[in-house]
Steps between C-alpha positions, in 0.01 A plus 500: 500500500169501321217716629133417445156656558450837655790461738763662282311824494475509872867410536596766253320764710671377810831525334440867407400588853788318644729696262355831603542427872855365453603860395482604858627344827232275655447742790387756244239260362368444848512871577298589188222261585513607870445867406229421250295290737575684823665206674193273464647273238840403644428136483384538140819681411722228647290226335518672161886528536529128584280408199690715260827374623401139459390572145846647404639171372195430284515847351858475430453179299170606336508388135289595200132411547388194288144389508466141610155449660229341300238750631723797403538348150126475461451866607756603241327305229154641591638865481685411178165362358325833564784716368558286184129489426458876531776647287367356171162668569675838528681450165164398341335808648763730340481332162122532500545868565718539192845513651762335283629174647860603422468799739327302761752209502796739523349656818410156633855369445655776699315451816511119461882524514491751790295245703777244451760752614302573813467135591873444440622783718250455781406141570801372303745716692387437856758364740866407479625329187668165560670254259212256529220770480645805315264799460409678188807728476751220584359279224543765237879435510492121508569266203146377459451583137328168401224566745486862399439399137219268605342790687541735209361254257193473719468878490514505120222250446277665761556842326402343162200332661375818663548703190317252286211466748451873494395480132301179564281678754360713205424199279339247722431692828671510838337193653555250216860614445580447870328161502682357202853637585465405873392148407787445258734625769365253749501201273856553375669715770359318806601160363853625447528656843374187665795294374751788545396536859579140572134410530456681829136563414242234548437355156172333592365854576701711252411326177120488575539873543659519154203303377269756644678769304453296181123487568498866557663557164226306328236699691682829418508414126125421523440838673685681229308321227168552661569872561614554144182340375301740729679800367432398136131481589509848657675654192268325250199638692637852516254745351599669180465830689821414681737454214865596515437848396237570766687350796713813541193724552334235714793492741593860496592635850532152648827459700718194456437389851129507438550259205719266706262487799171507302388786727366729216131481446536502107771237474483184707798265535455193293271665247573509125551873502742455790707252295506732201607798697764302681649411168506866403678615819755222561859509383503154341238452239373142492184495289568326165822341630557123460411321831808277458722805567380528856521128554861493368601786724343327801673163444842678449447687830399179674817318384712794624321501839549128549880537479582792717428325840709190421782733388481683832489172687825396329657837588430467870554130553757405245346148439732452198818574707632780277663702788859443602557309831466730795297773323164547681178493313338819398250613761151570375564873536816508286345273239202720486718804439677340201160372385357852506803653330461283190120548507548877506768508222295288259185705566685828435658368175183353353278789588746750371487316168117483507480873547640552156405167345160410662326158453133428428450825313548719805595863433871599517632683800826642628694553819391862496135393476558241776649746746213751434228233548390529864146385449489181701867490592425470874294183438774351281755569772273334753465190282874460490530520871217241552669252248844558654395432856265214386798322327718553801247361736442200274862419496541533876214268548637256246843495661336395834227267388598382150464683173243245384265606784579862440356467146167521686527873425414400147141506618533877452210480240271487803617855581517612139154378427368686796655823374382426151144468619521808730702739284422401145156349510625171351212245469241755569173440314621156412292179484423272795730236339793745515436583863480129599828430324663809657395388853627143433831640377550714808411216737745264335775767538420519869529135530830501299674761710389334823640164389832634373551681830416189698780320317756745656811326634792644689842540348791359695790742537840360546 
C-alpha cells in the first residue's frame, strides 16, 4: 500500500491513539471520556471508538511513507531551493571573517551527516517493513550493494564539488560561482536524469528550461565581467592616502559585520577601501592570483555536481538492473544514508589532509587548533544542517516527480545572489550596466525554475 499527500500523517496519529486506547478494555475508554466531560459527550465517545476501530486494519498495514503527489514534490523542491541556496552564503560569511575553510568544512560535514541520519531514522523508519517496501533498518541487511555503490559514488562527487566550491566563492564571488556550477549541473545532469527516468518529464517543457539556464549562464558571466571592470575602476581611482599601509588605521575599530553589511559610516560596501580591507581580513587571499584558478575550480565543481543526482537516480531506481531478482530497490531514505556516509568520509579525509598540507597558500593548522576554534562554529554547523535537509528534500521530490524536474533546485543562485547582495554588499556601487545584467540574470533564473518544475511528471510504482 502506498500513501500519498497529508493522509499518512493523520493516519499515523490515529494509529498512535488507537494503540493507546487498546491498552485498556473499551469500557475504560468510554469511562475516561465520560468522567472528563461529565456525561455530556457520550455520543462523541462512542463515535470515536467506532472510528478508531475502523482504522485498525489501516494502521496495522501502514507502510513507510513515500512521497508521490506532484504538489508535495514541488513543495519539497522549493524548500530545498531555499536551504541549498543559503548554506553557501554562510560558508562565505565565515571565510570573509577569516575562519579557515578546513575548520568550517569539518563542522559543516558533521551536521550534514547528522541530518541524513535524522531523515533515515524518522521518515525512513515509519511504519511496518514489508518485502515490497522495506524500511531503512530492514534494507541495511539486504544484498543491495550495486545500488549502495551508486549512492556512495554520488556522495563522493557531491563532497568534492562542495569542497571545491568553497574555495571558488573566494575567487569569483558567491553569485557567479553558483550560477556557473548550477548551470553545468542542469545542462549535463538534467539531460542524464531525463533519460534515466524513462522520459517521465515533458521534454517540450524540460529542455526549454535547460535553455533558460544556458542564457542565465551567459548573463552571469557578463555580470561577473562587468563587476570586475567596475572594481578595477574603483581601485584605480583610490586616493593615495588610502594605500595598503593606511587601511589598517582607517578601519580600526570596525567590526567584521560592519564591513559585510556596509553599515559603518567610514567604510561603505562596494567601495575601494572596502575591497582592500576585505582582502586583509579574509582567510583565502585572492589579490594577485591568476583568474584561471577560480574558473578551473568552478568547472571542476560543476562537473561533480552534474553527476551526483544521476548516480542517486540509479541507486533508487536501478535502471541498469544491477540488483538480483527479488531484491527491492533502495528507498530514497536508505540511498540518502549511504550517499551521506561517503560524503562525510571523503570530507573528513580531505580536510584532515588540508589541515597539515593546505592549498592556495593557506596557513597550516592542526586538529588541536580545529577543536579550539569556536569562532563561527555555530554558523558552520547550521550550514551543514541546511545542506543535509536540502539534499534530502531534493531527492524526495525527485523520486516522486522525476529527478530531471528536481534539478530545478539548481536555481539556487537566486537565493545565493540575494544573500550575496544583503550580507556581503556584492554589486554595490557598481555601474548601471552591471545592475541591468544582474536583473536580467535573476529574471531568467526565475523563468528557468518555473519551467523545470512545470515539466514534472509522476513516477509509476510497480
